Legacy VTK file of the C-alpha trace (Angstrom):
# vtk DataFile Version 3.0
C-alpha trace
ASCII
DATASET POLYDATA
POINTS 86 float
0.000 0.000 0.000
1.336 3.429 -0.892
1.691 6.170 1.660
-1.121 8.078 -0.055
-3.457 5.074 0.278
-2.462 4.712 3.922
-3.198 8.378 4.528
-6.596 8.124 2.827
-7.483 5.033 4.856
-6.465 6.769 8.076
-8.516 9.861 7.171
-11.528 7.686 6.376
-11.167 5.738 9.620
-10.887 8.957 11.653
-13.898 10.457 9.899
-16.042 7.381 10.556
-15.026 7.310 14.222
-15.791 11.013 14.607
-19.139 10.618 12.847
-20.017 7.672 15.062
-19.160 9.603 18.205
-21.371 12.453 17.003
-24.322 10.117 16.448
-23.762 8.608 19.891
-23.495 12.060 21.479
-26.782 13.210 19.924
-28.529 9.965 20.868
-27.345 10.064 24.479
-28.258 13.760 24.799
-31.851 12.682 24.225
-31.594 9.826 26.710
-32.098 7.200 24.027
-30.571 3.749 23.933
-29.426 2.230 20.666
-32.590 0.099 20.734
-34.716 3.230 21.165
-33.018 4.955 18.238
-33.392 1.941 15.955
-37.081 1.757 16.904
-37.666 5.415 16.013
-36.025 5.164 12.587
-38.047 5.086 9.381
-38.304 1.509 8.173
-36.628 -1.466 9.747
-33.168 -0.887 11.228
-31.160 -3.279 13.353
-29.553 -2.206 16.620
-26.266 -3.804 15.600
-26.087 -1.305 12.733
-26.385 1.577 15.209
-23.538 0.039 17.199
-21.380 -0.348 14.091
-22.008 3.276 13.062
-21.276 4.638 16.539
-18.024 2.682 16.778
-16.887 3.799 13.318
-16.892 0.264 11.930
-19.219 1.027 9.027
-19.691 3.784 6.495
-23.383 4.749 6.629
-25.119 5.966 3.511
-26.514 9.463 3.332
-30.003 7.936 3.506
-29.112 6.121 6.730
-27.803 9.381 8.192
-31.038 11.066 7.088
-33.061 8.375 8.869
-30.986 8.806 12.023
-31.454 12.575 11.911
-35.215 12.161 11.466
-35.371 9.744 14.410
-33.369 12.154 16.564
-35.495 15.066 15.322
-32.440 17.083 14.305
-31.484 18.515 10.917
-29.208 16.228 8.923
-26.393 18.766 8.994
-26.416 18.576 12.818
-24.956 15.076 12.593
-22.068 16.420 10.527
-21.017 19.132 12.980
-17.885 17.599 14.431
-16.388 20.586 16.268
-18.888 20.146 19.122
-18.059 16.478 19.648
-14.404 16.825 20.681
LINES 1 87
86 0 1 2 3 4 5 6 7 8 9 10 11 12 13 14 15 16 17 18 19 20 21 22 23 24 25 26 27 28 29 30 31 32 33 34 35 36 37 38 39 40 41 42 43 44 45 46 47 48 49 50 51 52 53 54 55 56 57 58 59 60 61 62 63 64 65 66 67 68 69 70 71 72 73 74 75 76 77 78 79 80 81 82 83 84 85
């Protein structure tokens, strides 16, 4: 793997971890468990997917992020504000 590929992978990993922490922060601020959040989401969504997103182990689609935002009753862009989650 080239150093550029390594850098891109590291950036992606850091972004996914930061995004996951933000989702977790917003969920916990509302006193919701992962089960609660999955239950509030449009359509069927498994709790293990919430866990994978929050731990940065998966790259959620924009539609999944939209569904999370709707369930949390926040604008989609609120999930992408990382400065507040440090």
